[in-house]
N, C-alpha and C positions, 0 to 999 in steps of 0.2 A: 112622648105620652099624652095622650087627646085627653080631653075633662070624661070619653064615654065612656074611659076604660084600655080602649083601645090605644095601640100600639106600631107607631110608622118608623123604618126606617131607613135610608139612602146612603147611597156607598158604598165602598169596594160588597161586591161580593162571593167573592168567589169562592170563600168555606161554607157558606151557608149565613154569615151575621148578618147578610138580611133576614132574615128566619119564617121569608113565602115559599119556599119547597122549589125556589130555584139556587141556581151559582152564577147570577148575572155576576160579569166583572166590573162592568161599574151601572150602580141605578145613581140619578142624578135627579134622582126625582122620589115624592116619601113613594113607600110602596108598603098593607097593612102584613105585619107578622100572624102569622095560620098563628087562630083558634084563643085568640088572649081577648078577651070583652071584658075583661077585671083588673087590670095594672090599677096598681099605686103608685107602685117606686119601678124606676128602670134605671138600671146599671150597665159601663157595655166595659169591656176589657181589653187588645189588641187588636180579638178577631172572636169573640166571642160577648152577648149580649144578654142579661139576667136580668127576671121583672117579679115582682113582690106581687103578687095576685090578695086579693081581698080577703077568702079566702085564710092566707095566712101560706100558701102554698107556694114556689120559690119554681117558676118555668128558663132552662136557660140555650142557648139553639149559639154554633156557628160552629168555628173550629174548639177540640178535644182529645190535641195528640196528647196533653200532658191533666186530661183528669178535669178542665177546666166547666165542664157545665152539668159533673157533681151526680151523676146519671151510674157510677159504676163501672164505665166506660172508659175508651180512649177514642168514641169509633163520634164524629163531630154527625152536625144536626145541621138541614137545614128548614128545620123546622125546629118548635117547641119542646121538651122533652123535660118530665120535673124531676128535679132533682133527690133526690130519697133520701130515708134518715130526721129532715128536718118536721 
């Protein structure tokens, strides 16, 4: 997470883990996660990540085969989606 509240990711991205709308297999330099400009905290799992936004919303992206993104589906996302019910 950057001081501006933007988030950047790098590494394996085949399951959408980079959050930039692509399924790049390997990204060796940081790329900006789409649509996040007010993140205050970021955490990651094995193939997904989540950001707490300044207004209290949590957005997640990446693999979702076990409901990791918290959006009521089991469909992965290569861009952030809002966690439901928080």
